[in-house]
Structure formats: structure tokens, C-alpha cells
C-alpha positions in Angstrom: 45.2 60.1 36.4 45.5 62.2 33.5 45.0 60.7 30.0 48.0 61.8 28.6 50.1 60.4 31.6 48.7 56.8 31.1 49.2 57.0 27.2 52.9 58.0 28.2 53.0 54.3 30.3 51.5 52.6 27.8 54.3 53.7 25.3 57.2 53.2 27.6 55.9 49.7 28.5 55.2 48.9 24.5 59.0 50.1 24.1 60.1 48.3 26.9 58.3 45.1 25.6 59.8 45.7 22.1 63.1 46.5 23.2 63.5 43.6 25.5 62.1 40.7 22.7 65.2 42.6 19.4 67.2 41.7 22.0 66.0 38.1 23.4 66.3 37.1 19.2 69.7 38.8 19.5 71.2 36.5 22.3 69.3 33.8 21.4 70.0 33.3 17.8 72.2 31.1 16.0 74.0 32.3 13.3 74.8 30.2 10.6 78.3 29.0 9.8 81.1 30.9 8.1 83.1 29.5 5.1 86.0 31.2 5.8 88.4 32.4 2.2 90.8 30.4 2.5 89.2 27.0 2.2 89.5 27.6 -1.4 92.5 27.3 -3.5 94.6 30.7 -4.9 94.1 29.3 -7.9 90.7 29.4 -7.9 90.6 32.7 -6.5 92.8 34.0 -9.3 90.6 32.7 -12.2 87.4 34.5 -10.7 89.4 37.7 -10.4 88.8 40.1 -13.2 91.9 40.4 -15.9 91.7 44.1 -16.5 92.0 47.2 -13.6 88.2 48.1 -12.7 89.3 51.3 -10.7 89.5 54.7 -12.7 93.5 55.0 -13.0 94.5 57.6 -10.6 97.7 59.4 -10.1 100.1 56.4 -8.6 98.0 53.7 -8.5 99.5 50.2 -9.1 96.9 47.8 -10.9 97.6 43.8 -9.7 97.0 41.3 -12.2 97.3 37.8 -12.6 100.1 36.7 -14.8 98.6 34.0 -16.5 
């Protein structure tokens, strides 16, 4: 066999092994539990919201603000 053929086959095997390891890691990983947004109260969400509109004013834009 030629030197180039051996190098290309080795590279193919190495890439296949790396892809297989990445796929196995994705399949076997256990994601952390997600805290859903509805678990907290609406009042807590509104108090953490900014008091002014942070988006630059554009024509016909509405910025919703909590009355408080």
C-alpha cells in the first residue's frame, strides 16, 4: 500500500472513533432538571423587570410597563 492510503485510512478511523465517542456522550448524558418559569410568582417577575423601556424608541413601538 502507498503511504497516502495508510494515512487516509488512519485518519478515517480516527475521525470515526471521535464521532462515535461524541455520539455516545450525547446519547448517554443526563441533562440537569430545568426550573420552569411558572414556578415563580408573577409579582416576583414584575419586580425584577426594568422600570424603563430598554429598547430604543422606534416608530409605532409599544413598551409595556408594570403599573406600580
